[in-house]
MMTF fields as JSON, N, C-alpha, C and O atoms, coordinates in Angstrom:
{
  "mmtfVersion": "1.0.0",
  "mmtfProducer": "UNKNOWN",
  "numBonds": 403,
  "numAtoms": 404,
  "numGroups": 101,
  "numChains": 1,
  "numModels": 1,
  "chainsPerModel": [1],
  "groupsPerChain": [101],
  "chainIdList": ["A"],
  "bondAtomList": [4, 2, 8, 6, 12, 10, 16, 14, 20, 18, 24, 22, 28, 26, 32, 30, 36, 34, 40, 38, 44, 42, 48, 46, 52, 50, 56, 54, 60, 58, 64, 62, 68, 66, 72, 70, 76, 74, 80, 78, 84, 82, 88, 86, 92, 90, 96, 94, 100, 98, 104, 102, 108, 106, 112, 110, 116, 114, 120, 118, 124, 122, 128, 126, 132, 130, 136, 134, 140, 138, 144, 142, 148, 146, 152, 150, 156, 154, 160, 158, 164, 162, 168, 166, 172, 170, 176, 174, 180, 178, 184, 182, 188, 186, 192, 190, 196, 194, 200, 198, 204, 202, 208, 206, 212, 210, 216, 214, 220, 218, 224, 222, 228, 226, 232, 230, 236, 234, 240, 238, 244, 242, 248, 246, 252, 250, 256, 254, 260, 258, 264, 262, 268, 266, 272, 270, 276, 274, 280, 278, 284, 282, 288, 286, 292, 290, 296, 294, 300, 298, 304, 302, 308, 306, 312, 310, 316, 314, 320, 318, 324, 322, 328, 326, 332, 330, 336, 334, 340, 338, 344, 342, 348, 346, 352, 350, 356, 354, 360, 358, 364, 362, 368, 366, 372, 370, 376, 374, 380, 378, 384, 382, 388, 386, 392, 390, 396, 394, 400, 398],
  "bondOrderList": [1, 1, 1, 1, 1, 1, 1, 1, 1, 1, 1, 1, 1, 1, 1, 1, 1, 1, 1, 1, 1, 1, 1, 1, 1, 1, 1, 1, 1, 1, 1, 1, 1, 1, 1, 1, 1, 1, 1, 1, 1, 1, 1, 1, 1, 1, 1, 1, 1, 1, 1, 1, 1, 1, 1, 1, 1, 1, 1, 1, 1, 1, 1, 1, 1, 1, 1, 1, 1, 1, 1, 1, 1, 1, 1, 1, 1, 1, 1, 1, 1, 1, 1, 1, 1, 1, 1, 1, 1, 1, 1, 1, 1, 1, 1, 1, 1, 1, 1, 1],
  "groupList": [{"groupName": "MET", "atomNameList": ["N", "CA", "C", "O"], "elementList": ["N", "C", "C", "O"], "formalChargeList": [0, 0, 0, 0], "bondAtomList": [1, 0, 2, 1, 3, 2], "bondOrderList": [1, 1, 2], "singleLetterCode": "M", "chemCompType": "L-PEPTIDE LINKING"}, {"groupName": "SER", "atomNameList": ["N", "CA", "C", "O"], "elementList": ["N", "C", "C", "O"], "formalChargeList": [0, 0, 0, 0], "bondAtomList": [1, 0, 2, 1, 3, 2], "bondOrderList": [1, 1, 2], "singleLetterCode": "S", "chemCompType": "L-PEPTIDE LINKING"}, {"groupName": "PRO", "atomNameList": ["N", "CA", "C", "O"], "elementList": ["N", "C", "C", "O"], "formalChargeList": [0, 0, 0, 0], "bondAtomList": [1, 0, 2, 1, 3, 2], "bondOrderList": [1, 1, 2], "singleLetterCode": "P", "chemCompType": "L-PEPTIDE LINKING"}, {"groupName": "PHE", "atomNameList": ["N", "CA", "C", "O"], "elementList": ["N", "C", "C", "O"], "formalChargeList": [0, 0, 0, 0], "bondAtomList": [1, 0, 2, 1, 3, 2], "bondOrderList": [1, 1, 2], "singleLetterCode": "F", "chemCompType": "L-PEPTIDE LINKING"}, {"groupName": "ILE", "atomNameList": ["N", "CA", "C", "O"], "elementList": ["N", "C", "C", "O"], "formalChargeList": [0, 0, 0, 0], "bondAtomList": [1, 0, 2, 1, 3, 2], "bondOrderList": [1, 1, 2], "singleLetterCode": "I", "chemCompType": "L-PEPTIDE LINKING"}, {"groupName": "VAL", "atomNameList": ["N", "CA", "C", "O"], "elementList": ["N", "C", "C", "O"], "formalChargeList": [0, 0, 0, 0], "bondAtomList": [1, 0, 2, 1, 3, 2], "bondOrderList": [1, 1, 2], "singleLetterCode": "V", "chemCompType": "L-PEPTIDE LINKING"}, {"groupName": "GLY", "atomNameList": ["N", "CA", "C", "O"], "elementList": ["N", "C", "C", "O"], "formalChargeList": [0, 0, 0, 0], "bondAtomList": [1, 0, 2, 1, 3, 2], "bondOrderList": [1, 1, 2], "singleLetterCode": "G", "chemCompType": "PEPTIDE LINKING"}, {"groupName": "LEU", "atomNameList": ["N", "CA", "C", "O"], "elementList": ["N", "C", "C", "O"], "formalChargeList": [0, 0, 0, 0], "bondAtomList": [1, 0, 2, 1, 3, 2], "bondOrderList": [1, 1, 2], "singleLetterCode": "L", "chemCompType": "L-PEPTIDE LINKING"}, {"groupName": "TRP", "atomNameList": ["N", "CA", "C", "O"], "elementList": ["N", "C", "C", "O"], "formalChargeList": [0, 0, 0, 0], "bondAtomList": [1, 0, 2, 1, 3, 2], "bondOrderList": [1, 1, 2], "singleLetterCode": "W", "chemCompType": "L-PEPTIDE LINKING"}, {"groupName": "HIS", "atomNameList": ["N", "CA", "C", "O"], "elementList": ["N", "C", "C", "O"], "formalChargeList": [0, 0, 0, 0], "bondAtomList": [1, 0, 2, 1, 3, 2], "bondOrderList": [1, 1, 2], "singleLetterCode": "H", "chemCompType": "L-PEPTIDE LINKING"}, {"groupName": "ALA", "atomNameList": ["N", "CA", "C", "O"], "elementList": ["N", "C", "C", "O"], "formalChargeList": [0, 0, 0, 0], "bondAtomList": [1, 0, 2, 1, 3, 2], "bondOrderList": [1, 1, 2], "singleLetterCode": "A", "chemCompType": "L-PEPTIDE LINKING"}, {"groupName": "ARG", "atomNameList": ["N", "CA", "C", "O"], "elementList": ["N", "C", "C", "O"], "formalChargeList": [0, 0, 0, 0], "bondAtomList": [1, 0, 2, 1, 3, 2], "bondOrderList": [1, 1, 2], "singleLetterCode": "R", "chemCompType": "L-PEPTIDE LINKING"}, {"groupName": "GLU", "atomNameList": ["N", "CA", "C", "O"], "elementList": ["N", "C", "C", "O"], "formalChargeList": [0, 0, 0, 0], "bondAtomList": [1, 0, 2, 1, 3, 2], "bondOrderList": [1, 1, 2], "singleLetterCode": "E", "chemCompType": "L-PEPTIDE LINKING"}, {"groupName": "TYR", "atomNameList": ["N", "CA", "C", "O"], "elementList": ["N", "C", "C", "O"], "formalChargeList": [0, 0, 0, 0], "bondAtomList": [1, 0, 2, 1, 3, 2], "bondOrderList": [1, 1, 2], "singleLetterCode": "Y", "chemCompType": "L-PEPTIDE LINKING"}, {"groupName": "THR", "atomNameList": ["N", "CA", "C", "O"], "elementList": ["N", "C", "C", "O"], "formalChargeList": [0, 0, 0, 0], "bondAtomList": [1, 0, 2, 1, 3, 2], "bondOrderList": [1, 1, 2], "singleLetterCode": "T", "chemCompType": "L-PEPTIDE LINKING"}, {"groupName": "GLN", "atomNameList": ["N", "CA", "C", "O"], "elementList": ["N", "C", "C", "O"], "formalChargeList": [0, 0, 0, 0], "bondAtomList": [1, 0, 2, 1, 3, 2], "bondOrderList": [1, 1, 2], "singleLetterCode": "Q", "chemCompType": "L-PEPTIDE LINKING"}, {"groupName": "LYS", "atomNameList": ["N", "CA", "C", "O"], "elementList": ["N", "C", "C", "O"], "formalChargeList": [0, 0, 0, 0], "bondAtomList": [1, 0, 2, 1, 3, 2], "bondOrderList": [1, 1, 2], "singleLetterCode": "K", "chemCompType": "L-PEPTIDE LINKING"}, {"groupName": "ASN", "atomNameList": ["N", "CA", "C", "O"], "elementList": ["N", "C", "C", "O"], "formalChargeList": [0, 0, 0, 0], "bondAtomList": [1, 0, 2, 1, 3, 2], "bondOrderList": [1, 1, 2], "singleLetterCode": "N", "chemCompType": "L-PEPTIDE LINKING"}],
  "groupTypeList": [0, 1, 2, 3, 4, 5, 5, 2, 5, 5, 5, 6, 5, 7, 8, 5, 5, 9, 10, 3, 7, 1, 0, 10, 6, 1, 11, 12, 13, 11, 13, 14, 11, 8, 4, 7, 3, 10, 6, 7, 2, 5, 7, 10, 5, 14, 0, 5, 7, 1, 6, 6, 0, 5, 6, 3, 0, 3, 10, 7, 7, 10, 5, 7, 14, 8, 7, 5, 5, 10, 3, 7, 12, 5, 3, 7, 5, 0, 6, 10, 14, 5, 6, 11, 9, 10, 15, 10, 11, 16, 9, 1, 17, 12, 2, 10, 15, 10, 6, 6, 7],
  "groupIdList": [1, 2, 3, 4, 5, 6, 7, 8, 9, 10, 11, 12, 13, 14, 15, 16, 17, 18, 19, 20, 21, 22, 23, 24, 25, 26, 27, 28, 29, 30, 31, 32, 33, 34, 35, 36, 37, 38, 39, 40, 41, 42, 43, 44, 45, 46, 47, 48, 49, 50, 51, 52, 53, 54, 55, 56, 57, 58, 59, 60, 61, 62, 63, 64, 65, 66, 67, 68, 69, 70, 71, 72, 73, 74, 75, 76, 77, 78, 79, 80, 81, 82, 83, 84, 85, 86, 87, 88, 89, 90, 91, 92, 93, 94, 95, 96, 97, 98, 99, 100, 101],
  "secStructList": [7, 7, 2, 2, 2, 2, 2, 2, 2, 2, 2, 2, 2, 2, 2, 2, 2, 2, 2, 2, 2, 2, 2, 2, 6, 7, 6, 6, 2, 2, 2, 2, 2, 2, 2, 2, 2, 2, 2, 2, 2, 2, 2, 2, 2, 2, 2, 2, 2, 2, 7, 2, 2, 2, 2, 2, 2, 2, 2, 2, 2, 2, 2, 2, 2, 2, 2, 2, 2, 2, 2, 2, 2, 2, 2, 2, 2, 2, 2, 2, 2, 2, 2, 2, 2, 2, 2, 2, 2, 2, 2, 1, 7, 7, 7, 7, 7, 6, 6, 7, 7],
  "xCoordList": [-2.241, -2.821, -3.4, -2.798, -4.556, -5.278, -4.661, -4.264, -4.58, -4.072, -5.001, -4.583, -6.257, -7.187, -6.873, -7.34, -6.099, -5.64, -4.221, -3.877, -3.406, -1.992, -1.795, -0.953, -2.546, -2.352, -2.582, -1.722, -3.696, -3.848, -2.8, -2.371, -2.386, -1.37, -0.032, 0.621, 0.379, 1.65, 1.608, 2.58, 0.506, 0.371, 0.378, 0.964, -0.256, -0.246, 1.148, 1.539, 1.897, 3.278, 4.13, 4.945, 3.945, 4.701, 4.346, 5.221, 3.064, 2.698, 3.307, 3.709, 3.376, 4.006, 5.484, 6.003, 6.167, 7.572, 7.667, 8.558, 6.75, 6.711, 6.512, 7.169, 5.612, 5.347, 6.569, 6.907, 7.238, 8.427, 9.567, 10.291, 9.737, 10.77, 10.458, 11.358, 9.19, 8.791, 9.014, 9.529, 8.635, 8.812, 10.281, 10.663, 11.107, 12.534, 13.255, 14.418, 12.567, 13.182, 14.054, 14.872, 13.895, 14.701, 14.178, 12.973, 15.082, 14.681, 14.177, 13.604, 14.383, 13.975, 12.473, 11.97, 11.756, 10.309, 9.68, 8.549, 10.396, 9.886, 9.615, 8.636, 10.476, 10.315, 9.073, 8.335, 8.839, 7.642, 6.391, 5.342, 6.5, 5.359, 5.009, 3.832, 6.01, 5.759, 5.15, 4.238, 5.649, 5.105, 3.647, 2.804, 3.354, 1.99, 1.021, -0.059, 1.395, 0.429, 0.445, -0.462, 1.438, 1.418, 1.254, 0.653, 1.778, 1.735, 0.356, -0.02, -0.408, -1.746, -2.713, -3.443, -2.762, -3.632, -3.19, -4.03, -1.889, -1.399, -1.813, -2.214, -1.715, -2.164, -3.648, -4.066, -4.437, -5.881, -6.19, -7.038, -5.505, -5.742, -5.348, -6.075, -4.221, -3.798, -4.747, -4.987, -5.286, -6.225, -7.553, -8.147, -8.02, -9.25, -9.036, -9.91, -7.871, -7.588, -7.368, -7.541, -6.987, -6.798, -8.14, -8.198, -9.208, -10.555, -10.96, -10.157, -12.205, -12.738, -13.218, -12.876, -14.006, -14.562, -13.499, -13.537, -12.553, -11.492, -10.598, -10.18, -10.306, -9.518, -10.224, -9.593, -11.541, -12.31, -12.336, -12.192, -12.517, -12.524, -11.164, -11.074, -10.11, -8.757, -8.496, -7.862, -8.99, -8.842, -9.625, -9.147, -10.807, -11.601, -10.89, -10.894, -10.29, -9.515, -8.328, -8.043, -7.639, -6.49, -6.925, -6.24, -8.042, -8.528, -8.969, -8.666, -9.67, -10.094, -8.895, -8.876, -7.907, -6.686, -5.976, -5.458, -5.949, -5.321, -6.027, -5.372, -7.356, -8.106, -7.84, -7.727, -7.741, -7.435, -6.041, -5.842, -5.08, -3.713, -3.668, -2.948, -4.419, -4.465, -5.08, -4.621, -6.108, -6.724, -5.726, -5.644, -4.972, -3.947, -2.84, -2.292, -2.514, -1.455, -1.848, -0.998, -3.121, -3.595, -3.312, -2.842, -3.599, -3.34, -1.851, -1.433, -1.046, 0.401, 0.944, 1.757, 0.506, 0.976, 0.477, 1.224, -0.782, -1.294, -0.514, -0.165, -0.241, 0.523, 1.933, 2.444, 2.566, 3.925, 3.941, 4.859, 2.943, 2.863, 2.63, 3.274, 1.722, 1.455, 2.691, 3.02, 3.374, 4.585, 5.696, 6.361, 5.9, 6.925, 6.56, 7.422, 5.278, 4.832, 5.008, 5.456, 4.658, 4.809, 6.276, 6.639, 7.105, 8.539, 9.153, 9.989, 8.737, 9.251, 8.782, 9.541, 7.546, 7.043, 7.752, 7.992, 8.086, 8.772, 10.162, 10.623, 10.828, 12.178, 12.199, 13.244, 11.067, 11.001, 10.457, 9.959, 10.548, 10.088, 8.732, 8.328, 8.024, 6.718, 5.657, 5.672, 4.74, 3.611, 2.603, 2.511, 1.871, 0.854, -0.302, -0.755, -0.781, -1.92, -3.111, -2.996, -4.235, -5.461, -5.963, -6.132, -6.203, -6.776, -5.798, -6.206, -4.573, -3.604, -2.601, -2.278, -2.124, -1.103, 0.235, 1.224],
  "yCoordList": [-18.676, -17.469, -17.784, -18.505, -17.241, -17.523, -16.771, -15.614, -17.423, -16.715, -15.584, -14.674, -15.641, -14.572, -13.286, -12.214, -13.376, -12.201, -11.833, -10.655, -12.847, -12.621, -11.932, -11.041, -12.322, -11.75, -10.244, -9.526, -9.723, -8.265, -7.536, -6.441, -8.128, -7.482, -7.428, -6.384, -8.53, -8.569, -7.635, -6.931, -7.624, -6.731, -5.275, -4.427, -4.976, -3.609, -3.15, -2.025, -4.007, -3.669, -3.502, -2.582, -4.389, -4.285, -3.0, -2.38, -2.584, -1.341, -0.131, 0.833, -0.172, 0.935, 1.034, 2.134, -0.113, -0.118, 0.438, 1.231, 0.019, 0.505, 2.021, 2.716, 2.533, 3.974, 4.745, 5.779, 4.262, 4.956, 4.903, 5.886, 3.775, 3.696, 4.652, 5.282, 4.754, 5.657, 7.11, 7.894, 7.482, 8.865, 9.224, 10.383, 8.231, 8.489, 8.592, 8.99, 8.234, 8.308, 7.117, 7.183, 6.039, 4.847, 4.075, 4.043, 3.464, 2.678, 1.283, 0.584, 0.88, -0.451, -0.575, -1.675, 0.527, 0.441, -0.358, -0.826, -0.517, -1.325, -2.759, -3.361, -3.312, -4.704, -4.882, -5.854, -3.958, -4.067, -3.833, -4.42, -2.98, -2.759, -4.042, -4.374, -4.762, -6.018, -7.061, -7.787, -7.138, -8.114, -7.793, -8.688, -6.513, -6.124, -6.234, -6.808, -5.698, -5.566, -6.721, -6.825, -7.582, -8.787, -10.033, -11.017, -9.992, -11.168, -11.482, -12.651, -10.466, -10.72, -11.31, -12.238, -10.831, -11.493, -12.927, -13.807, -13.16, -14.525, -15.431, -16.575, -14.919, -15.674, -15.996, -17.113, -15.03, -15.247, -16.319, -17.184, -16.258, -17.248, -18.643, -19.605, -18.765, -20.097, -20.646, -21.852, -19.777, -20.25, -20.687, -21.671, -19.973, -20.386, -21.719, -22.586, -21.879, -23.128, -24.298, -25.452, -24.011, -25.103, -25.693, -26.827, -24.937, -25.441, -25.354, -25.041, -25.633, -25.64, -24.282, -23.256, -24.29, -23.054, -22.211, -20.985, -22.832, -22.086, -21.403, -20.262, -22.093, -21.49, -20.303, -19.289, -20.421, -19.307, -18.128, -16.979, -18.4, -17.32, -16.637, -15.416, -17.443, -16.883, -16.028, -14.976, -16.483, -15.707, -14.401, -13.358, -14.45, -13.241, -12.258, -11.052, -12.769, -11.931, -11.293, -10.112, -12.064, -11.527, -10.438, -9.423, -10.627, -9.618, -8.355, -7.249, -8.498, -7.321, -6.568, -5.337, -7.297, -6.661, -5.934, -4.833, -6.547, -5.941, -4.641, -3.658, -4.628, -3.413, -2.3, -1.134, -2.653, -1.648, -1.068, 0.141, -1.929, -1.458, -0.577, 0.421, -0.93, -0.097, 1.27, 2.288, 1.297, 2.557, 3.41, 4.618, 2.804, 3.533, 4.034, 5.116, 3.252, 3.642, 4.886, 5.717, 5.01, 6.209, 7.45, 8.461, 7.375, 8.521, 8.765, 9.917, 7.723, 7.894, 8.61, 9.526, 8.205, 8.831, 10.28, 11.17, 10.517, 11.895, 12.777, 13.907, 12.278, 13.052, 13.34, 14.444, 12.342, 12.542, 13.553, 14.367, 13.509, 14.448, 15.869, 16.808, 16.025, 17.358, 17.88, 19.062, 17.007, 17.418, 17.854, 18.86, 17.097, 17.481, 18.786, 19.633, 18.949, 20.176, 21.384, 22.443, 21.224, 22.333, 22.664, 23.834, 21.656, 21.899, 22.579, 23.473, 22.156, 22.789, 24.239, 25.111, 24.496, 25.862, 26.726, 27.909, 26.15, 26.895, 27.326, 28.417, 26.464, 26.782, 27.647, 28.189, 27.778, 28.676, 30.029, 30.138, 31.012, 32.345, 32.681, 33.843, 31.658, 31.913, 32.001, 31.22, 32.943, 33.001, 31.896, 31.44, 31.486, 30.457, 31.034, 32.148, 30.267, 30.703, 29.838, 28.615, 30.456, 29.711, 29.028, 29.665, 27.722, 26.968, 26.594, 25.952, 26.943, 26.6, 25.577, 25.498, 24.808, 23.817, 24.231, 23.521],
  "zCoordList": [17.256, 16.712, 15.338, 14.542, 15.085, 13.852, 12.668, 12.808, 11.507, 10.318, 9.883, 9.168, 10.314, 9.974, 10.725, 10.337, 11.783, 12.515, 12.096, 11.997, 11.853, 11.561, 10.208, 10.096, 9.189, 7.845, 7.818, 7.308, 8.34, 8.324, 9.159, 8.793, 10.272, 11.108, 10.375, 10.361, 9.772, 9.049, 7.841, 7.569, 7.126, 5.971, 6.424, 5.752, 7.538, 8.054, 8.437, 8.126, 9.107, 9.47, 8.217, 8.135, 7.24, 5.992, 5.249, 4.643, 5.287, 4.621, 5.338, 4.686, 6.66, 7.394, 7.023, 6.835, 6.917, 6.483, 5.063, 4.759, 4.203, 2.817, 2.784, 2.009, 3.619, 3.647, 4.124, 3.546, 5.168, 5.66, 4.644, 4.481, 3.961, 2.928, 1.781, 1.226, 1.434, 0.356, 0.753, -0.045, 1.975, 2.425, 2.59, 2.429, 2.911, 3.074, 1.736, 1.682, 0.662, -0.66, -0.991, -1.909, -0.263, -0.491, -1.701, -1.955, -2.432, -3.6, -3.216, -4.051, -1.976, -1.544, -1.334, -1.103, -1.41, -1.243, -2.384, -2.258, -3.488, -4.608, -4.189, -4.629, -3.34, -2.929, -2.063, -2.23, -1.147, -0.318, -1.165, -0.899, -2.179, -3.069, -3.824, -3.961, -4.309, -5.015, -4.092, -4.487, -2.868, -1.92, -1.612, -1.569, -1.399, -1.038, -2.212, -2.072, -3.346, -4.434, -5.425, -6.25, -5.37, -6.201, -5.334, -5.765, -4.136, -3.273, -2.735, -2.65, -2.371, -1.825, -2.856, -2.507, -4.098, -5.077, -5.387, -5.58, -5.434, -5.661, -4.503, -4.718, -3.28, -2.11, -2.213, -1.91, -2.635, -2.768, -3.818, -3.598, -4.947, -6.004, -5.542, -5.793, -4.877, -4.415, -3.359, -3.308, -2.521, -1.499, -2.127, -1.686, -3.145, -3.824, -4.53, -4.51, -5.155, -5.866, -4.918, -5.31, -3.672, -2.719, -2.302, -1.827, -2.476, -2.226, -0.777, 0.102, -0.553, 0.796, 1.242, 0.654, 2.277, 2.801, 3.484, 3.384, 4.174, 4.844, 3.807, 4.002, 2.715, 1.64, 1.026, 0.724, 0.835, 0.29, 1.261, 0.842, 2.547, 3.543, 3.624, 3.75, 3.549, 3.581, 2.347, 2.438, 1.181, -0.053, 0.045, -0.402, 0.619, 0.798, 1.723, 1.477, 2.774, 3.688, 2.964, 3.165, 2.126, 1.386, 0.417, 0.289, -0.263, -1.212, -0.479, -0.927, 0.627, 1.386, 1.956, 1.956, 2.437, 2.934, 1.805, 1.998, 0.627, -0.55, -0.927, -1.272, -0.862, -1.186, -0.176, -0.553, 1.095, 2.116, 1.892, 2.008, 1.572, 1.323, 0.077, 0.055, -0.946, -2.158, -1.844, -2.362, -1.003, -0.59, 0.188, -0.035, 1.092, 1.842, 0.922, 1.134, -0.091, -1.025, -1.818, -2.136, -2.134, -2.836, -2.0, -2.523, -0.697, 0.171, 0.35, 0.467, 0.376, 0.472, -0.758, -0.633, -1.931, -3.175, -3.257, -3.664, -2.871, -2.892, -1.926, -2.266, -0.742, 0.239, -0.227, -0.04, -0.838, -1.336, -2.479, -2.572, -3.338, -4.455, -3.958, -4.425, -3.025, -2.465, -1.738, -1.842, -1.003, -0.298, -1.234, -0.989, -2.31, -3.285, -3.97, -4.203, -4.294, -4.962, -4.04, -4.479, -2.781, -1.822, -1.6, -1.477, -1.549, -1.349, -2.573, -2.437, -3.761, -4.978, -5.071, -5.494, -4.682, -4.715, -3.681, -3.92, -2.547, -1.488, -1.944, -1.607, -2.713, -3.161, -4.415, -4.777, -5.074, -6.217, -5.743, -4.622, -6.555, -6.174, -6.768, -6.783, -7.261, -7.867, -6.783, -5.831, -6.921, -5.968, -6.292, -7.432, -5.304, -5.495, -6.288, -6.021, -7.272, -8.082, -7.74, -7.664, -7.536, -7.22, -8.472, -9.511, -8.372, -9.478, -10.569, -11.538, -10.473, -11.528, -11.047, -9.861, -11.978, -11.635, -12.181, -11.994]
}
């Protein structure tokens, strides 16, 4: 199996685990966050420094995968924030105000 297929699949599975740990409120999501958001750029740098066209292509794949994961993380954080806000509003007796935070 080609590493050009394996890396996005493994990163996708790791991000799904990260998302479920985050939604469950577990503190272990920090470790998956470090692997995803620090490990992929380090992988890209090491592949560029290793030289060659395959190393450059692999680094490009790592950077693109990192950008996709960062984009997904934005939606995860927005969803978690909206969910917490809605839950807090549900448990309080304040009516919803249009345009106010």
